[in-house]
mmCIF file of the N, C-alpha and C atoms, coordinates in Angstrom:
data_MODEL
# 
_entry.id   MODEL 
# 
loop_
_atom_site.group_PDB 
_atom_site.id 
_atom_site.type_symbol 
_atom_site.label_atom_id 
_atom_site.label_alt_id 
_atom_site.label_comp_id 
_atom_site.label_asym_id 
_atom_site.label_entity_id 
_atom_site.label_seq_id 
_atom_site.pdbx_PDB_ins_code 
_atom_site.Cartn_x 
_atom_site.Cartn_y 
_atom_site.Cartn_z 
_atom_site.occupancy 
_atom_site.B_iso_or_equiv 
_atom_site.pdbx_formal_charge 
_atom_site.auth_seq_id 
_atom_site.auth_comp_id 
_atom_site.auth_asym_id 
_atom_site.auth_atom_id 
_atom_site.pdbx_PDB_model_num 
ATOM 1   N N  . MET A 1 1  ? 6.453   17.349  -8.249  1.00 0.00 ? 1  MET A N  1 
ATOM 2   C CA . MET A 1 1  ? 6.068   17.680  -10.131 1.00 0.00 ? 1  MET A CA 1 
ATOM 3   C C  . MET A 1 1  ? 4.974   16.348  -10.997 1.00 0.00 ? 1  MET A C  1 
ATOM 4   N N  . ILE A 1 2  ? 3.553   16.600  -11.523 1.00 0.00 ? 2  ILE A N  1 
ATOM 5   C CA . ILE A 1 2  ? 3.488   14.857  -11.505 1.00 0.00 ? 2  ILE A CA 1 
ATOM 6   C C  . ILE A 1 2  ? 3.841   14.646  -12.874 1.00 0.00 ? 2  ILE A C  1 
ATOM 7   N N  . ARG A 1 3  ? 3.305   13.759  -13.615 1.00 0.00 ? 3  ARG A N  1 
ATOM 8   C CA . ARG A 1 3  ? 4.336   13.030  -14.472 1.00 0.00 ? 3  ARG A CA 1 
ATOM 9   C C  . ARG A 1 3  ? 2.947   13.267  -15.301 1.00 0.00 ? 3  ARG A C  1 
ATOM 10  N N  . ASP A 1 4  ? 3.163   13.194  -15.729 1.00 0.00 ? 4  ASP A N  1 
ATOM 11  C CA . ASP A 1 4  ? 2.026   13.265  -17.859 1.00 0.00 ? 4  ASP A CA 1 
ATOM 12  C C  . ASP A 1 4  ? 1.042   12.163  -17.676 1.00 0.00 ? 4  ASP A C  1 
ATOM 13  N N  . ASP A 1 5  ? 1.744   11.099  -17.726 1.00 0.00 ? 5  ASP A N  1 
ATOM 14  C CA . ASP A 1 5  ? 0.564   10.499  -17.284 1.00 0.00 ? 5  ASP A CA 1 
ATOM 15  C C  . ASP A 1 5  ? -0.229  10.113  -15.553 1.00 0.00 ? 5  ASP A C  1 
ATOM 16  N N  . VAL A 1 6  ? 0.559   10.594  -15.153 1.00 0.00 ? 6  VAL A N  1 
ATOM 17  C CA . VAL A 1 6  ? -0.705  10.443  -14.107 1.00 0.00 ? 6  VAL A CA 1 
ATOM 18  C C  . VAL A 1 6  ? -0.943  11.911  -13.852 1.00 0.00 ? 6  VAL A C  1 
ATOM 19  N N  . TYR A 1 7  ? -0.629  12.735  -14.692 1.00 0.00 ? 7  TYR A N  1 
ATOM 20  C CA . TYR A 1 7  ? -1.712  14.413  -14.832 1.00 0.00 ? 7  TYR A CA 1 
ATOM 21  C C  . TYR A 1 7  ? -3.248  13.336  -15.915 1.00 0.00 ? 7  TYR A C  1 
ATOM 22  N N  . LYS A 1 8  ? -2.836  12.772  -16.884 1.00 0.00 ? 8  LYS A N  1 
ATOM 23  C CA . LYS A 1 8  ? -4.044  12.389  -18.058 1.00 0.00 ? 8  LYS A CA 1 
ATOM 24  C C  . LYS A 1 8  ? -4.939  11.955  -16.696 1.00 0.00 ? 8  LYS A C  1 
ATOM 25  N N  . LYS A 1 9  ? -4.263  10.960  -16.439 1.00 0.00 ? 9  LYS A N  1 
ATOM 26  C CA . LYS A 1 9  ? -5.031  9.793   -15.967 1.00 0.00 ? 9  LYS A CA 1 
ATOM 27  C C  . LYS A 1 9  ? -6.038  10.827  -14.623 1.00 0.00 ? 9  LYS A C  1 
ATOM 28  N N  . LEU A 1 10 ? -6.216  12.192  -13.898 1.00 0.00 ? 10 LEU A N  1 
ATOM 29  C CA . LEU A 1 10 ? -6.705  12.986  -12.706 1.00 0.00 ? 10 LEU A CA 1 
ATOM 30  C C  . LEU A 1 10 ? -7.047  13.544  -14.054 1.00 0.00 ? 10 LEU A C  1 
ATOM 31  N N  . PHE A 1 11 ? -6.977  14.125  -14.939 1.00 0.00 ? 11 PHE A N  1 
ATOM 32  C CA . PHE A 1 11 ? -7.827  14.966  -15.679 1.00 0.00 ? 11 PHE A CA 1 
ATOM 33  C C  . PHE A 1 11 ? -9.005  14.065  -16.252 1.00 0.00 ? 11 PHE A C  1 
ATOM 34  N N  . GLU A 1 12 ? -8.968  13.255  -16.664 1.00 0.00 ? 12 GLU A N  1 
ATOM 35  C CA . GLU A 1 12 ? -10.424 12.442  -16.724 1.00 0.00 ? 12 GLU A CA 1 
ATOM 36  C C  . GLU A 1 12 ? -10.776 12.101  -15.306 1.00 0.00 ? 12 GLU A C  1 
ATOM 37  N N  . ILE A 1 13 ? -10.920 12.140  -14.919 1.00 0.00 ? 13 ILE A N  1 
ATOM 38  C CA . ILE A 1 13 ? -11.518 11.714  -13.599 1.00 0.00 ? 13 ILE A CA 1 
ATOM 39  C C  . ILE A 1 13 ? -11.689 12.617  -12.944 1.00 0.00 ? 13 ILE A C  1 
ATOM 40  N N  . LYS A 1 14 ? -11.586 14.164  -13.011 1.00 0.00 ? 14 LYS A N  1 
ATOM 41  C CA . LYS A 1 14 ? -11.531 15.324  -12.520 1.00 0.00 ? 14 LYS A CA 1 
ATOM 42  C C  . LYS A 1 14 ? -12.969 15.791  -12.743 1.00 0.00 ? 14 LYS A C  1 
ATOM 43  N N  . GLY A 1 15 ? -13.588 15.685  -13.422 1.00 0.00 ? 15 GLY A N  1 
ATOM 44  C CA . GLY A 1 15 ? -14.956 16.351  -14.180 1.00 0.00 ? 15 GLY A CA 1 
ATOM 45  C C  . GLY A 1 15 ? -14.455 17.584  -14.245 1.00 0.00 ? 15 GLY A C  1 
ATOM 46  N N  . ASP A 1 16 ? -15.960 18.163  -13.080 1.00 0.00 ? 16 ASP A N  1 
ATOM 47  C CA . ASP A 1 16 ? -15.805 19.852  -12.896 1.00 0.00 ? 16 ASP A CA 1 
ATOM 48  C C  . ASP A 1 16 ? -15.381 19.881  -11.416 1.00 0.00 ? 16 ASP A C  1 
ATOM 49  N N  . LYS A 1 17 ? -14.379 18.940  -10.589 1.00 0.00 ? 17 LYS A N  1 
ATOM 50  C CA . LYS A 1 17 ? -13.980 19.482  -9.841  1.00 0.00 ? 17 LYS A CA 1 
ATOM 51  C C  . LYS A 1 17 ? -12.455 19.601  -9.779  1.00 0.00 ? 17 LYS A C  1 
ATOM 52  N N  . SER A 1 18 ? -11.641 20.761  -8.343  1.00 0.00 ? 18 SER A N  1 
ATOM 53  C CA . SER A 1 18 ? -10.889 20.618  -8.705  1.00 0.00 ? 18 SER A CA 1 
ATOM 54  C C  . SER A 1 18 ? -9.550  19.609  -8.536  1.00 0.00 ? 18 SER A C  1 
ATOM 55  N N  . PHE A 1 19 ? -8.689  19.596  -9.213  1.00 0.00 ? 19 PHE A N  1 
ATOM 56  C CA . PHE A 1 19 ? -7.146  18.483  -8.973  1.00 0.00 ? 19 PHE A CA 1 
ATOM 57  C C  . PHE A 1 19 ? -7.497  17.804  -7.443  1.00 0.00 ? 19 PHE A C  1 
ATOM 58  N N  . SER A 1 20 ? -7.329  19.421  -6.889  1.00 0.00 ? 20 SER A N  1 
ATOM 59  C CA . SER A 1 20 ? -7.121  19.559  -5.193  1.00 0.00 ? 20 SER A CA 1 
ATOM 60  C C  . SER A 1 20 ? -8.853  18.479  -4.993  1.00 0.00 ? 20 SER A C  1 
ATOM 61  N N  . GLU A 1 21 ? -9.383  18.643  -5.046  1.00 0.00 ? 21 GLU A N  1 
ATOM 62  C CA . GLU A 1 21 ? -9.945  17.654  -4.825  1.00 0.00 ? 21 GLU A CA 1 
ATOM 63  C C  . GLU A 1 21 ? -10.327 16.432  -4.924  1.00 0.00 ? 21 GLU A C  1 
ATOM 64  N N  . VAL A 1 22 ? -10.408 16.123  -6.156  1.00 0.00 ? 22 VAL A N  1 
ATOM 65  C CA . VAL A 1 22 ? -9.712  14.746  -6.743  1.00 0.00 ? 22 VAL A CA 1 
ATOM 66  C C  . VAL A 1 22 ? -8.754  14.304  -6.086  1.00 0.00 ? 22 VAL A C  1 
ATOM 67  N N  . ILE A 1 23 ? -7.124  14.543  -5.485  1.00 0.00 ? 23 ILE A N  1 
ATOM 68  C CA . ILE A 1 23 ? -6.421  14.031  -4.971  1.00 0.00 ? 23 ILE A CA 1 
ATOM 69  C C  . ILE A 1 23 ? -6.825  14.073  -3.441  1.00 0.00 ? 23 ILE A C  1 
ATOM 70  N N  . GLU A 1 24 ? -7.401  14.588  -2.670  1.00 0.00 ? 24 GLU A N  1 
ATOM 71  C CA . GLU A 1 24 ? -8.361  14.529  -1.584  1.00 0.00 ? 24 GLU A CA 1 
ATOM 72  C C  . GLU A 1 24 ? -9.182  13.777  -1.433  1.00 0.00 ? 24 GLU A C  1 
ATOM 73  N N  . GLU A 1 25 ? -10.327 13.190  -2.422  1.00 0.00 ? 25 GLU A N  1 
ATOM 74  C CA . GLU A 1 25 ? -11.017 11.939  -2.742  1.00 0.00 ? 25 GLU A CA 1 
ATOM 75  C C  . GLU A 1 25 ? -10.753 10.386  -3.131  1.00 0.00 ? 25 GLU A C  1 
ATOM 76  N N  . LEU A 1 26 ? -9.552  10.683  -3.197  1.00 0.00 ? 26 LEU A N  1 
ATOM 77  C CA . LEU A 1 26 ? -8.291  9.447   -3.473  1.00 0.00 ? 26 LEU A CA 1 
ATOM 78  C C  . LEU A 1 26 ? -8.379  9.259   -2.365  1.00 0.00 ? 26 LEU A C  1 
ATOM 79  N N  . ILE A 1 27 ? -7.420  9.993   -1.699  1.00 0.00 ? 27 ILE A N  1 
ATOM 80  C CA . ILE A 1 27 ? -6.685  9.823   -0.274  1.00 0.00 ? 27 ILE A CA 1 
ATOM 81  C C  . ILE A 1 27 ? -7.098  9.190   0.233   1.00 0.00 ? 27 ILE A C  1 
ATOM 82  N N  . LYS A 1 28 ? -8.689  10.110  0.580   1.00 0.00 ? 28 LYS A N  1 
ATOM 83  C CA . LYS A 1 28 ? -9.823  9.286   1.701   1.00 0.00 ? 28 LYS A CA 1 
ATOM 84  C C  . LYS A 1 28 ? -10.177 8.166   0.960   1.00 0.00 ? 28 LYS A C  1 
ATOM 85  N N  . GLU A 1 29 ? -10.544 7.647   -0.206  1.00 0.00 ? 29 GLU A N  1 
ATOM 86  C CA . GLU A 1 29 ? -10.826 6.677   0.022   1.00 0.00 ? 29 GLU A CA 1 
ATOM 87  C C  . GLU A 1 29 ? -9.595  5.561   -0.049  1.00 0.00 ? 29 GLU A C  1 
ATOM 88  N N  . SER A 1 30 ? -8.177  6.091   -0.392  1.00 0.00 ? 30 SER A N  1 
ATOM 89  C CA . SER A 1 30 ? -7.284  5.074   0.200   1.00 0.00 ? 30 SER A CA 1 
ATOM 90  C C  . SER A 1 30 ? -7.216  4.402   1.889   1.00 0.00 ? 30 SER A C  1 
ATOM 91  N N  . LEU A 1 31 ? -8.193  5.997   2.364   1.00 0.00 ? 31 LEU A N  1 
ATOM 92  C CA . LEU A 1 31 ? -7.249  4.893   3.723   1.00 0.00 ? 31 LEU A CA 1 
ATOM 93  C C  . LEU A 1 31 ? -8.635  4.913   4.312   1.00 0.00 ? 31 LEU A C  1 
ATOM 94  N N  . SER A 1 32 ? -9.610  4.544   4.147   1.00 0.00 ? 32 SER A N  1 
ATOM 95  C CA . SER A 1 32 ? -10.971 4.182   3.812   1.00 0.00 ? 32 SER A CA 1 
ATOM 96  C C  . SER A 1 32 ? -10.568 2.848   4.005   1.00 0.00 ? 32 SER A C  1 
ATOM 97  N N  . VAL A 1 33 ? -9.832  2.156   2.762   1.00 0.00 ? 33 VAL A N  1 
ATOM 98  C CA . VAL A 1 33 ? -9.493  0.905   2.008   1.00 0.00 ? 33 VAL A CA 1 
ATOM 99  C C  . VAL A 1 33 ? -8.564  0.591   3.644   1.00 0.00 ? 33 VAL A C  1 
ATOM 100 N N  . ARG A 1 34 ? -7.387  0.828   3.522   1.00 0.00 ? 34 ARG A N  1 
ATOM 101 C CA . ARG A 1 34 ? -6.881  0.375   4.343   1.00 0.00 ? 34 ARG A CA 1 
ATOM 102 C C  . ARG A 1 34 ? -7.536  0.545   6.230   1.00 0.00 ? 34 ARG A C  1 
ATOM 103 N N  . ARG A 1 35 ? -8.802  1.824   6.690   1.00 0.00 ? 35 ARG A N  1 
ATOM 104 C CA . ARG A 1 35 ? -8.580  1.146   7.242   1.00 0.00 ? 35 ARG A CA 1 
ATOM 105 C C  . ARG A 1 35 ? -9.515  -0.088  7.707   1.00 0.00 ? 35 ARG A C  1 
ATOM 106 N N  . LYS A 1 36 ? -10.384 -0.197  6.526   1.00 0.00 ? 36 LYS A N  1 
ATOM 107 C CA . LYS A 1 36 ? -10.958 -1.496  6.692   1.00 0.00 ? 36 LYS A CA 1 
ATOM 108 C C  . LYS A 1 36 ? -10.915 -3.128  6.716   1.00 0.00 ? 36 LYS A C  1 
ATOM 109 N N  . LYS A 1 37 ? -8.904  -2.449  6.295   1.00 0.00 ? 37 LYS A N  1 
ATOM 110 C CA . LYS A 1 37 ? -8.543  -4.378  6.066   1.00 0.00 ? 37 LYS A CA 1 
ATOM 111 C C  . LYS A 1 37 ? -7.507  -4.223  7.514   1.00 0.00 ? 37 LYS A C  1 
ATOM 112 N N  . ILE A 1 38 ? -7.624  -3.533  8.055   1.00 0.00 ? 38 ILE A N  1 
ATOM 113 C CA . ILE A 1 38 ? -6.992  -3.375  9.892   1.00 0.00 ? 38 ILE A CA 1 
ATOM 114 C C  . ILE A 1 38 ? -8.288  -3.420  10.631  1.00 0.00 ? 38 ILE A C  1 
ATOM 115 N N  . GLU A 1 39 ? -9.529  -2.481  10.441  1.00 0.00 ? 39 GLU A N  1 
ATOM 116 C CA . GLU A 1 39 ? -10.568 -2.975  10.879  1.00 0.00 ? 39 GLU A CA 1 
ATOM 117 C C  . GLU A 1 39 ? -10.544 -4.823  11.323  1.00 0.00 ? 39 GLU A C  1 
ATOM 118 N N  . LYS A 1 40 ? -10.739 -5.695  10.179  1.00 0.00 ? 40 LYS A N  1 
ATOM 119 C CA . LYS A 1 40 ? -10.841 -7.171  10.269  1.00 0.00 ? 40 LYS A CA 1 
ATOM 120 C C  . LYS A 1 40 ? -10.509 -7.817  11.590  1.00 0.00 ? 40 LYS A C  1 
ATOM 121 N N  . TYR A 1 41 ? -8.809  -7.018  12.053  1.00 0.00 ? 41 TYR A N  1 
ATOM 122 C CA . TYR A 1 41 ? -8.238  -7.880  12.944  1.00 0.00 ? 41 TYR A CA 1 
ATOM 123 C C  . TYR A 1 41 ? -8.823  -7.325  14.122  1.00 0.00 ? 41 TYR A C  1 
ATOM 124 N N  . PHE A 1 42 ? -9.338  -6.133  14.564  1.00 0.00 ? 42 PHE A N  1 
ATOM 125 C CA . PHE A 1 42 ? -10.119 -5.693  15.343  1.00 0.00 ? 42 PHE A CA 1 
ATOM 126 C C  . PHE A 1 42 ? -10.306 -6.670  16.221  1.00 0.00 ? 42 PHE A C  1 
ATOM 127 N N  . GLY A 1 43 ? -10.235 -7.038  18.250  1.00 0.00 ? 43 GLY A N  1 
ATOM 128 C CA . GLY A 1 43 ? -11.742 -7.746  18.231  1.00 0.00 ? 43 GLY A CA 1 
ATOM 129 C C  . GLY A 1 43 ? -10.221 -9.329  18.669  1.00 0.00 ? 43 GLY A C  1 
ATOM 130 N N  . ILE A 1 44 ? -9.255  -9.579  18.228  1.00 0.00 ? 44 ILE A N  1 
ATOM 131 C CA . ILE A 1 44 ? -9.150  -11.153 17.835  1.00 0.00 ? 44 ILE A CA 1 
ATOM 132 C C  . ILE A 1 44 ? -8.135  -11.841 18.491  1.00 0.00 ? 44 ILE A C  1 
ATOM 133 N N  . LEU A 1 45 ? -7.964  -10.444 19.622  1.00 0.00 ? 45 LEU A N  1 
ATOM 134 C CA . LEU A 1 45 ? -6.597  -11.131 20.680  1.00 0.00 ? 45 LEU A CA 1 
ATOM 135 C C  . LEU A 1 45 ? -8.404  -10.539 22.164  1.00 0.00 ? 45 LEU A C  1 
ATOM 136 N N  . ASN A 1 46 ? -7.872  -11.295 23.225  1.00 0.00 ? 46 ASN A N  1 
ATOM 137 C CA . ASN A 1 46 ? -8.205  -11.031 24.199  1.00 0.00 ? 46 ASN A CA 1 
ATOM 138 C C  . ASN A 1 46 ? -6.945  -9.780  24.752  1.00 0.00 ? 46 ASN A C  1 
ATOM 139 N N  . GLU A 1 47 ? -7.976  -9.501  25.718  1.00 0.00 ? 47 GLU A N  1 
ATOM 140 C CA . GLU A 1 47 ? -6.809  -8.088  26.354  1.00 0.00 ? 47 GLU A CA 1 
ATOM 141 C C  . GLU A 1 47 ? -5.817  -8.895  27.282  1.00 0.00 ? 47 GLU A C  1 
ATOM 142 N N  . GLU A 1 48 ? -5.651  -10.551 27.703  1.00 0.00 ? 48 GLU A N  1 
ATOM 143 C CA . GLU A 1 48 ? -3.842  -10.508 28.361  1.00 0.00 ? 48 GLU A CA 1 
ATOM 144 C C  . GLU A 1 48 ? -3.190  -11.011 26.911  1.00 0.00 ? 48 GLU A C  1 
ATOM 145 N N  . GLU A 1 49 ? -3.817  -11.383 25.464  1.00 0.00 ? 49 GLU A N  1 
ATOM 146 C CA . GLU A 1 49 ? -2.782  -11.603 24.543  1.00 0.00 ? 49 GLU A CA 1 
ATOM 147 C C  . GLU A 1 49 ? -2.224  -10.848 23.618  1.00 0.00 ? 49 GLU A C  1 
ATOM 148 N N  . ALA A 1 50 ? -3.262  -9.079  24.264  1.00 0.00 ? 50 ALA A N  1 
ATOM 149 C CA . ALA A 1 50 ? -2.816  -8.320  23.796  1.00 0.00 ? 50 ALA A CA 1 
ATOM 150 C C  . ALA A 1 50 ? -1.509  -7.395  24.764  1.00 0.00 ? 50 ALA A C  1 
ATOM 151 N N  . ARG A 1 51 ? -1.927  -7.503  26.028  1.00 0.00 ? 51 ARG A N  1 
ATOM 152 C CA . ARG A 1 51 ? -0.620  -7.104  26.747  1.00 0.00 ? 51 ARG A CA 1 
ATOM 153 C C  . ARG A 1 51 ? 0.667   -7.575  26.234  1.00 0.00 ? 51 ARG A C  1 
ATOM 154 N N  . GLU A 1 52 ? 0.415   -9.019  26.736  1.00 0.00 ? 52 GLU A N  1 
ATOM 155 C CA . GLU A 1 52 ? 1.622   -10.092 25.921  1.00 0.00 ? 52 GLU A CA 1 
ATOM 156 C C  . GLU A 1 52 ? 2.223   -9.897  24.625  1.00 0.00 ? 52 GLU A C  1 
ATOM 157 N N  . LEU A 1 53 ? 1.216   -9.501  23.737  1.00 0.00 ? 53 LEU A N  1 
ATOM 158 C CA . LEU A 1 53 ? 2.618   -9.263  22.423  1.00 0.00 ? 53 LEU A CA 1 
ATOM 159 C C  . LEU A 1 53 ? 2.741   -7.674  22.400  1.00 0.00 ? 53 LEU A C  1 
ATOM 160 N N  . ALA A 1 54 ? 2.117   -6.594  23.656  1.00 0.00 ? 54 ALA A N  1 
ATOM 161 C CA . ALA A 1 54 ? 2.349   -5.387  23.587  1.00 0.00 ? 54 ALA A CA 1 
ATOM 162 C C  . ALA A 1 54 ? 4.045   -5.261  23.975  1.00 0.00 ? 54 ALA A C  1 
ATOM 163 N N  . LYS A 1 55 ? 3.817   -5.916  25.454  1.00 0.00 ? 55 LYS A N  1 
ATOM 164 C CA . LYS A 1 55 ? 5.426   -6.303  25.946  1.00 0.00 ? 55 LYS A CA 1 
ATOM 165 C C  . LYS A 1 55 ? 6.002   -7.151  24.958  1.00 0.00 ? 55 LYS A C  1 
ATOM 166 N N  . GLU A 1 56 ? 5.583   -7.862  24.443  1.00 0.00 ? 56 GLU A N  1 
ATOM 167 C CA . GLU A 1 56 ? 6.725   -9.239  23.223  1.00 0.00 ? 56 GLU A CA 1 
ATOM 168 C C  . GLU A 1 56 ? 7.799   -7.977  22.250  1.00 0.00 ? 56 GLU A C  1 
ATOM 169 N N  . ILE A 1 57 ? 6.627   -6.910  21.850  1.00 0.00 ? 57 ILE A N  1 
ATOM 170 C CA . ILE A 1 57 ? 7.298   -5.842  21.554  1.00 0.00 ? 57 ILE A CA 1 
ATOM 171 C C  . ILE A 1 57 ? 8.015   -4.753  21.274  1.00 0.00 ? 57 ILE A C  1 
ATOM 172 N N  . GLU A 1 58 ? 7.524   -4.181  22.304  1.00 0.00 ? 58 GLU A N  1 
ATOM 173 C CA . GLU A 1 58 ? 8.489   -3.618  23.512  1.00 0.00 ? 58 GLU A CA 1 
ATOM 174 C C  . GLU A 1 58 ? 9.971   -3.712  23.869  1.00 0.00 ? 58 GLU A C  1 
ATOM 175 N N  . GLU A 1 59 ? 10.016  -5.016  23.999  1.00 0.00 ? 59 GLU A N  1 
ATOM 176 C CA . GLU A 1 59 ? 10.859  -5.716  24.580  1.00 0.00 ? 59 GLU A CA 1 
ATOM 177 C C  . GLU A 1 59 ? 11.824  -5.856  22.970  1.00 0.00 ? 59 GLU A C  1 
ATOM 178 N N  . MET A 1 60 ? 11.300  -6.233  22.685  1.00 0.00 ? 60 MET A N  1 
ATOM 179 C CA . MET A 1 60 ? 12.066  -6.493  20.985  1.00 0.00 ? 60 MET A CA 1 
ATOM 180 C C  . MET A 1 60 ? 12.346  -4.909  20.456  1.00 0.00 ? 60 MET A C  1 
ATOM 181 N N  . ARG A 1 61 ? 11.291  -3.555  20.474  1.00 0.00 ? 61 ARG A N  1 
ATOM 182 C CA . ARG A 1 61 ? 12.083  -2.537  20.256  1.00 0.00 ? 61 ARG A CA 1 
ATOM 183 C C  . ARG A 1 61 ? 12.951  -2.031  21.352  1.00 0.00 ? 61 ARG A C  1 
ATOM 184 N N  . LYS A 1 62 ? 13.631  -2.441  22.426  1.00 0.00 ? 62 LYS A N  1 
ATOM 185 C CA . LYS A 1 62 ? 14.823  -2.460  23.692  1.00 0.00 ? 62 LYS A CA 1 
ATOM 186 C C  . LYS A 1 62 ? 15.526  -3.077  22.686  1.00 0.00 ? 62 LYS A C  1 
ATOM 187 N N  . ARG A 1 63 ? 15.967  -4.702  22.792  1.00 0.00 ? 63 ARG A N  1 
ATOM 188 C CA . ARG A 1 63 ? 16.545  -4.787  21.914  1.00 0.00 ? 63 ARG A CA 1 
ATOM 189 C C  . ARG A 1 63 ? 17.351  -4.569  20.645  1.00 0.00 ? 63 ARG A C  1 
ATOM 190 N N  . THR A 1 64 ? 16.460  -4.045  20.050  1.00 0.00 ? 64 THR A N  1 
ATOM 191 C CA . THR A 1 64 ? 16.951  -3.391  18.602  1.00 0.00 ? 64 THR A CA 1 
ATOM 192 C C  . THR A 1 64 ? 17.770  -2.140  18.967  1.00 0.00 ? 64 THR A C  1 
ATOM 193 N N  . ASP A 1 65 ? 17.392  -1.069  20.014  1.00 0.00 ? 65 ASP A N  1 
ATOM 194 C CA . ASP A 1 65 ? 17.750  0.228   20.180  1.00 0.00 ? 65 ASP A CA 1 
ATOM 195 C C  . ASP A 1 65 ? 19.689  -0.092  21.005  1.00 0.00 ? 65 ASP A C  1 
ATOM 196 N N  . GLU A 1 66 ? 19.470  -1.208  21.821  1.00 0.00 ? 66 GLU A N  1 
ATOM 197 C CA . GLU A 1 66 ? 20.211  -1.607  22.179  1.00 0.00 ? 66 GLU A CA 1 
ATOM 198 C C  . GLU A 1 66 ? 21.830  -1.747  21.097  1.00 0.00 ? 66 GLU A C  1 
ATOM 199 N N  . ASP A 1 67 ? 20.900  -3.060  20.090  1.00 0.00 ? 67 ASP A N  1 
ATOM 200 C CA . ASP A 1 67 ? 22.062  -3.046  19.049  1.00 0.00 ? 67 ASP A CA 1 
ATOM 201 C C  . ASP A 1 67 ? 22.436  -1.493  18.378  1.00 0.00 ? 67 ASP A C  1 
ATOM 202 N N  . ILE A 1 68 ? 21.482  -0.553  18.119  1.00 0.00 ? 68 ILE A N  1 
ATOM 203 C CA . ILE A 1 68 ? 21.463  0.349   17.314  1.00 0.00 ? 68 ILE A CA 1 
ATOM 204 C C  . ILE A 1 68 ? 22.981  0.783   18.435  1.00 0.00 ? 68 ILE A C  1 
ATOM 205 N N  . ALA A 1 69 ? 22.752  1.317   19.270  1.00 0.00 ? 69 ALA A N  1 
ATOM 206 C CA . ALA A 1 69 ? 23.374  2.304   20.501  1.00 0.00 ? 69 ALA A CA 1 
ATOM 207 C C  . ALA A 1 69 ? 25.191  1.199   20.246  1.00 0.00 ? 69 ALA A C  1 
ATOM 208 N N  . ARG A 1 70 ? 25.131  0.331   20.732  1.00 0.00 ? 70 ARG A N  1 
ATOM 209 C CA . ARG A 1 70 ? 26.139  -0.455  20.220  1.00 0.00 ? 70 ARG A CA 1 
ATOM 210 C C  . ARG A 1 70 ? 27.175  -0.240  18.846  1.00 0.00 ? 70 ARG A C  1 
ATOM 211 N N  . LYS A 1 71 ? 26.386  -0.779  17.769  1.00 0.00 ? 71 LYS A N  1 
ATOM 212 C CA . LYS A 1 71 ? 27.142  -0.363  16.955  1.00 0.00 ? 71 LYS A CA 1 
ATOM 213 C C  . LYS A 1 71 ? 27.585  0.779   16.615  1.00 0.00 ? 71 LYS A C  1 
ATOM 214 N N  . LEU A 1 72 ? 26.512  1.943   17.286  1.00 0.00 ? 72 LEU A N  1 
ATOM 215 C CA . LEU A 1 72 ? 27.101  3.167   17.357  1.00 0.00 ? 72 LEU A CA 1 
ATOM 216 C C  . LEU A 1 72 ? 28.078  3.439   17.889  1.00 0.00 ? 72 LEU A C  1 
ATOM 217 N N  . SER A 1 73 ? 28.109  3.291   18.672  1.00 0.00 ? 73 SER A N  1 
ATOM 218 C CA . SER A 1 73 ? 29.333  3.886   19.616  1.00 0.00 ? 73 SER A CA 1 
ATOM 219 C C  . SER A 1 73 ? 30.349  2.806   19.102  1.00 0.00 ? 73 SER A C  1 
ATOM 220 N N  . ASN A 1 74 ? 30.922  1.486   18.077  1.00 0.00 ? 74 ASN A N  1 
ATOM 221 C CA . ASN A 1 74 ? 31.910  1.361   17.217  1.00 0.00 ? 74 ASN A CA 1 
ATOM 222 C C  . ASN A 1 74 ? 32.897  2.265   16.020  1.00 0.00 ? 74 ASN A C  1 
ATOM 223 N N  . TYR A 1 75 ? 31.375  3.500   15.875  1.00 0.00 ? 75 TYR A N  1 
ATOM 224 C CA . TYR A 1 75 ? 32.115  4.448   14.927  1.00 0.00 ? 75 TYR A CA 1 
ATOM 225 C C  . TYR A 1 75 ? 32.544  5.277   15.707  1.00 0.00 ? 75 TYR A C  1 
# 
């Protein structure tokens, strides 16, 4: 269900397009903006730094999984 205020905004910008077309365009624009925000960080790490970061992330995930498993086993 779309709220009335959102419907009115979509109706104002849709022109001859269908609501689906307008929503799809808005989603594409949003994804494009997000991609551009992320792309500015591409290449800031060299290969070794990227591997080290990936290893740290993997270790943190493993510890988190272990913590969750331990807490769940207490129930």
